[in-house]
LOKOLLUM-535085 format. One record per residue (C-alpha): residue number from 1; x, y, z; chain; residue in one letter. Coordinates in pm, whole numbers, always signed. Example, Ala and Ser with C-alpha at 12.3 -4.5 7.8 and 13.67 -1.06 7.14 Angstrom:
REM residues 2
site seq 1 | east +1230 | north -450 | up +780 | mol A | type a
site seq 2 | east +1367 | north -106 | up +714 | mol A | type s
REM end
This chain:
REM residues 202
site seq 1 | east +2426 | north -1775 | up -585 | mol A | type m
site seq 2 | east +2751 | north -1903 | up -712 | mol A | type d
site seq 3 | east +3069 | north -2042 | up -572 | mol A | type g
site seq 4 | east +3231 | north -1686 | up -546 | mol A | type f
site seq 5 | east +2895 | north -1482 | up -460 | mol A | type e
site seq 6 | east +2827 | north -1773 | up -153 | mol A | type r
site seq 7 | east +3186 | north -1710 | up -1 | mol A | type r
site seq 8 | east +3167 | north -1351 | up -5 | mol A | type k
site seq 9 | east +2793 | north -1349 | up +150 | mol A | type e
site seq 10 | east +2954 | north -1598 | up +413 | mol A | type q
site seq 11 | east +3266 | north -1341 | up +466 | mol A | type s
site seq 12 | east +3061 | north -1039 | up +517 | mol A | type k
site seq 13 | east +2799 | north -1239 | up +734 | mol A | type e
site seq 14 | east +3119 | north -1323 | up +947 | mol A | type g
site seq 15 | east +3208 | north -978 | up +951 | mol A | type i
site seq 16 | east +2861 | north -889 | up +1078 | mol A | type r
site seq 17 | east +2878 | north -1110 | up +1382 | mol A | type r
site seq 18 | east +3218 | north -1013 | up +1470 | mol A | type a
site seq 19 | east +3105 | north -627 | up +1467 | mol A | type a
site seq 20 | east +2797 | north -669 | up +1644 | mol A | type w
site seq 21 | east +2937 | north -868 | up +1908 | mol A | type e
site seq 22 | east +3236 | north -638 | up +1970 | mol A | type l
site seq 23 | east +2978 | north -373 | up +1950 | mol A | type f
site seq 24 | east +2771 | north -502 | up +2192 | mol A | type s
site seq 25 | east +3034 | north -597 | up +2446 | mol A | type q
site seq 26 | east +3267 | north -255 | up +2412 | mol A | type f
site seq 27 | east +3055 | north +15 | up +2255 | mol A | type g
site seq 28 | east +3098 | north +127 | up +1909 | mol A | type v
site seq 29 | east +3344 | north +386 | up +2040 | mol A | type d
site seq 30 | east +3587 | north +143 | up +2171 | mol A | type k
site seq 31 | east +3608 | north -103 | up +1854 | mol A | type v
site seq 32 | east +3847 | north -46 | up +1541 | mol A | type s
site seq 33 | east +3806 | north -173 | up +1206 | mol A | type i
site seq 34 | east +4098 | north -399 | up +1302 | mol A | type a
site seq 35 | east +3936 | north -517 | up +1595 | mol A | type d
site seq 36 | east +3688 | north -603 | up +1387 | mol A | type i
site seq 37 | east +3926 | north -789 | up +1100 | mol A | type a
site seq 38 | east +4095 | north -934 | up +1345 | mol A | type r
site seq 39 | east +3808 | north -1125 | up +1553 | mol A | type k
site seq 40 | east +3639 | north -1204 | up +1187 | mol A | type a
site seq 41 | east +3996 | north -1360 | up +1066 | mol A | type g
site seq 42 | east +3987 | north -1111 | up +745 | mol A | type v
site seq 43 | east +4214 | north -835 | up +637 | mol A | type s
site seq 44 | east +4097 | north -495 | up +722 | mol A | type q
site seq 45 | east +4083 | north -408 | up +333 | mol A | type a
site seq 46 | east +3814 | north -685 | up +288 | mol A | type t
site seq 47 | east +3578 | north -519 | up +520 | mol A | type i
site seq 48 | east +3629 | north -183 | up +323 | mol A | type y
site seq 49 | east +3572 | north -363 | up -11 | mol A | type n
site seq 50 | east +3213 | north -496 | up +149 | mol A | type n
site seq 51 | east +3052 | north -194 | up +391 | mol A | type f
site seq 52 | east +3296 | north +77 | up +290 | mol A | type g
site seq 53 | east +3345 | north +219 | up +651 | mol A | type n
site seq 54 | east +3303 | north +125 | up +1012 | mol A | type k
site seq 55 | east +2947 | north +375 | up +1008 | mol A | type e
site seq 56 | east +2777 | north +109 | up +775 | mol A | type a
site seq 57 | east +2834 | north -143 | up +1008 | mol A | type l
site seq 58 | east +2717 | north +29 | up +1305 | mol A | type v
site seq 59 | east +2404 | north +148 | up +1095 | mol A | type w
site seq 60 | east +2303 | north -228 | up +1041 | mol A | type e
site seq 61 | east +2395 | north -317 | up +1394 | mol A | type f
site seq 62 | east +2193 | north -50 | up +1571 | mol A | type v
site seq 63 | east +1906 | north -133 | up +1333 | mol A | type t
site seq 64 | east +1903 | north -504 | up +1415 | mol A | type g
site seq 65 | east +1912 | north -423 | up +1757 | mol A | type a
site seq 66 | east +1655 | north -173 | up +1771 | mol A | type v
site seq 67 | east +1404 | north -378 | up +1576 | mol A | type e
site seq 68 | east +1483 | north -662 | up +1832 | mol A | type h
site seq 69 | east +1385 | north -451 | up +2099 | mol A | type l
site seq 70 | east +1084 | north -325 | up +1997 | mol A | type v
site seq 71 | east +979 | north -638 | up +1855 | mol A | type n
site seq 72 | east +1043 | north -739 | up +2241 | mol A | type s
site seq 73 | east +826 | north -485 | up +2331 | mol A | type a
site seq 74 | east +541 | north -561 | up +2101 | mol A | type q
site seq 75 | east +532 | north -898 | up +2238 | mol A | type q
site seq 76 | east +450 | north -774 | up +2566 | mol A | type i
site seq 77 | east +187 | north -539 | up +2479 | mol A | type l
site seq 78 | east +19 | north -727 | up +2248 | mol A | type t
site seq 79 | east -135 | north -1058 | up +2400 | mol A | type p
site seq 80 | east -500 | north -1068 | up +2577 | mol A | type k
site seq 81 | east -403 | north -908 | up +2909 | mol A | type m
site seq 82 | east -589 | north -634 | up +3102 | mol A | type s
site seq 83 | east -437 | north -301 | up +3100 | mol A | type f
site seq 84 | east -301 | north -322 | up +3423 | mol A | type q
site seq 85 | east -143 | north -664 | up +3355 | mol A | type e
site seq 86 | east +38 | north -515 | up +3058 | mol A | type k
site seq 87 | east +177 | north -201 | up +3207 | mol A | type m
site seq 88 | east +368 | north -441 | up +3515 | mol A | type a
site seq 89 | east +454 | north -654 | up +3244 | mol A | type a
site seq 90 | east +605 | north -341 | up +3055 | mol A | type f
site seq 91 | east +773 | north -183 | up +3352 | mol A | type i
site seq 92 | east +906 | north -558 | up +3429 | mol A | type r
site seq 93 | east +1075 | north -562 | up +3116 | mol A | type f
site seq 94 | east +1246 | north -263 | up +3146 | mol A | type i
site seq 95 | east +1349 | north -304 | up +3526 | mol A | type s
site seq 96 | east +1480 | north -640 | up +3442 | mol A | type e
site seq 97 | east +1644 | north -498 | up +3128 | mol A | type m
site seq 98 | east +1826 | north -249 | up +3370 | mol A | type m
site seq 99 | east +1908 | north -513 | up +3650 | mol A | type v
site seq 100 | east +2105 | north -702 | up +3460 | mol A | type s
site seq 101 | east +2371 | north -445 | up +3451 | mol A | type g
site seq 102 | east +2361 | north -460 | up +3043 | mol A | type q
site seq 103 | east +2163 | north -199 | up +2872 | mol A | type p
site seq 104 | east +2039 | north -339 | up +2539 | mol A | type s
site seq 105 | east +2250 | north -312 | up +2247 | mol A | type a
site seq 106 | east +2051 | north -61 | up +2105 | mol A | type a
site seq 107 | east +2114 | north +175 | up +2389 | mol A | type e
site seq 108 | east +2457 | north +114 | up +2374 | mol A | type r
site seq 109 | east +2538 | north +184 | up +2054 | mol A | type v
site seq 110 | east +2282 | north +500 | up +2028 | mol A | type i
site seq 111 | east +2340 | north +659 | up +2308 | mol A | type f
site seq 112 | east +2724 | north +595 | up +2388 | mol A | type s
site seq 113 | east +2850 | north +877 | up +2230 | mol A | type s
site seq 114 | east +2703 | north +1216 | up +2153 | mol A | type l
site seq 115 | east +2888 | north +1170 | up +1805 | mol A | type d
site seq 116 | east +2668 | north +916 | up +1733 | mol A | type l
site seq 117 | east +2378 | north +1030 | up +1902 | mol A | type q
site seq 118 | east +2407 | north +1322 | up +1624 | mol A | type n
site seq 119 | east +2493 | north +1075 | up +1329 | mol A | type d
site seq 120 | east +2175 | north +1179 | up +1067 | mol A | type p
site seq 121 | east +2125 | north +768 | up +1014 | mol A | type e
site seq 122 | east +2141 | north +709 | up +1418 | mol A | type i
site seq 123 | east +1879 | north +1000 | up +1447 | mol A | type k
site seq 124 | east +1652 | north +826 | up +1190 | mol A | type k
site seq 125 | east +1689 | north +482 | up +1335 | mol A | type i
site seq 126 | east +1603 | north +627 | up +1660 | mol A | type r
site seq 127 | east +1309 | north +818 | up +1556 | mol A | type t
site seq 128 | east +1172 | north +522 | up +1361 | mol A | type a
site seq 129 | east +1196 | north +309 | up +1660 | mol A | type a
site seq 130 | east +1071 | north +597 | up +1921 | mol A | type q
site seq 131 | east +752 | north +614 | up +1673 | mol A | type e
site seq 132 | east +692 | north +219 | up +1669 | mol A | type k
site seq 133 | east +704 | north +210 | up +2087 | mol A | type m
site seq 134 | east +454 | north +562 | up +2099 | mol A | type t
site seq 135 | east +229 | north +386 | up +1873 | mol A | type g
site seq 136 | east +250 | north +52 | up +2096 | mol A | type l
site seq 137 | east +212 | north +255 | up +2424 | mol A | type m
site seq 138 | east -94 | north +464 | up +2234 | mol A | type l
site seq 139 | east -247 | north +155 | up +2152 | mol A | type g
site seq 140 | east -236 | north +18 | up +2514 | mol A | type l
site seq 141 | east -365 | north +345 | up +2656 | mol A | type i
site seq 142 | east -634 | north +323 | up +2431 | mol A | type q
site seq 143 | east -708 | north -23 | up +2591 | mol A | type e
site seq 144 | east -694 | north +151 | up +2902 | mol A | type g
site seq 145 | east -952 | north +409 | up +2818 | mol A | type k
site seq 146 | east -1156 | north +148 | up +2688 | mol A | type e
site seq 147 | east -1122 | north -70 | up +3055 | mol A | type q
site seq 148 | east -1214 | north +266 | up +3248 | mol A | type g
site seq 149 | east -863 | north +256 | up +3352 | mol A | type q
site seq 150 | east -718 | north +596 | up +3188 | mol A | type v
site seq 151 | east -869 | north +933 | up +3203 | mol A | type n
site seq 152 | east -1071 | north +935 | up +2858 | mol A | type p
site seq 153 | east -980 | north +1301 | up +2808 | mol A | type d
site seq 154 | east -599 | north +1289 | up +2741 | mol A | type l
site seq 155 | east -529 | north +1378 | up +2423 | mol A | type s
site seq 156 | east -282 | north +1175 | up +2218 | mol A | type e
site seq 157 | east -48 | north +1514 | up +2155 | mol A | type a
site seq 158 | east -34 | north +1491 | up +2527 | mol A | type a
site seq 159 | east +32 | north +1127 | up +2530 | mol A | type l
site seq 160 | east +293 | north +1177 | up +2290 | mol A | type r
site seq 161 | east +503 | north +1430 | up +2489 | mol A | type i
site seq 162 | east +464 | north +1238 | up +2770 | mol A | type y
site seq 163 | east +571 | north +887 | up +2615 | mol A | type f
site seq 164 | east +873 | north +1072 | up +2456 | mol A | type a
site seq 165 | east +992 | north +1205 | up +2781 | mol A | type v
site seq 166 | east +947 | north +884 | up +2978 | mol A | type f
site seq 167 | east +1135 | north +693 | up +2676 | mol A | type m
site seq 168 | east +1423 | north +926 | up +2711 | mol A | type d
site seq 169 | east +1439 | north +909 | up +3078 | mol A | type a
site seq 170 | east +1564 | north +563 | up +3019 | mol A | type f
site seq 171 | east +1796 | north +632 | up +2775 | mol A | type s
site seq 172 | east +1984 | north +905 | up +2937 | mol A | type n
site seq 173 | east +2299 | north +785 | up +2964 | mol A | type p
site seq 174 | east +2389 | north +965 | up +3325 | mol A | type q
site seq 175 | east +2021 | north +831 | up +3412 | mol A | type l
site seq 176 | east +2083 | north +480 | up +3320 | mol A | type q
site seq 177 | east +2393 | north +466 | up +3572 | mol A | type q
site seq 178 | east +2157 | north +542 | up +3852 | mol A | type q
site seq 179 | east +1952 | north +240 | up +3758 | mol A | type y
site seq 180 | east +2221 | north -2 | up +3753 | mol A | type y
site seq 181 | east +2315 | north +155 | up +4143 | mol A | type q
site seq 182 | east +1926 | north +137 | up +4226 | mol A | type n
site seq 183 | east +1741 | north -63 | up +3992 | mol A | type p
site seq 184 | east +1436 | north +40 | up +4220 | mol A | type g
site seq 185 | east +1384 | north +351 | up +4069 | mol A | type l
site seq 186 | east +1268 | north +170 | up +3727 | mol A | type v
site seq 187 | east +971 | north +51 | up +3947 | mol A | type q
site seq 188 | east +939 | north +410 | up +4115 | mol A | type e
site seq 189 | east +927 | north +537 | up +3777 | mol A | type l
site seq 190 | east +657 | north +271 | up +3664 | mol A | type g
site seq 191 | east +450 | north +331 | up +3945 | mol A | type s
site seq 192 | east +454 | north +744 | up +3828 | mol A | type l
site seq 193 | east +356 | north +642 | up +3468 | mol A | type m
site seq 194 | east +78 | north +384 | up +3572 | mol A | type m
site seq 195 | east -76 | north +566 | up +3875 | mol A | type h
site seq 196 | east +74 | north +947 | up +3849 | mol A | type g
site seq 197 | east +135 | north +1094 | up +4221 | mol A | type l
site seq 198 | east -178 | north +895 | up +4340 | mol A | type s
site seq 199 | east -152 | north +621 | up +4599 | mol A | type r
site seq 200 | east -211 | north +304 | up +4397 | mol A | type p
site seq 201 | east -514 | north +163 | up +4500 | mol A | type q
site seq 202 | east -547 | north -214 | up +4681 | mol A | type g
REM end
């Protein structure tokens, strides 16, 4: 890579960092190309020449943010612990994220506007992320079945629907506001996921 290419790549990385910081802080809808250019110390033309449009920056941002979220969940669900311990850790992870009052960058961007929810590229990213999360959860449930903690008759089809509903409950913008106001709701939903309507034992 010659000096020109190196400077160009450094400029692009600076634009990415500026955009991602602004997107995380304010949400995509409230950030303009002019805002990104000002923070990155470049002209708007430089951003258009390197990325084409704001949407391309959003797609990169969402992809990175979603991967971070999925990787964080994977780190929680893969260690050698019991089913109950992993479930408790997973619910604690979601609860702490909500209690902080700051949804993940991925959630901020994907669910901050109807336009983004309907964006075809965002839909692809969201679908891929949900499939990865579902795969992680199905693996955990299989462990629970093997440990005698989960009903062995539950089908994968039913579990996939259940997890889709569960994940949507935490990504719904209207419901998110309730979680921030009452973080205990997250623990209650986690209890419902782990125990259904029966009283937890012990």
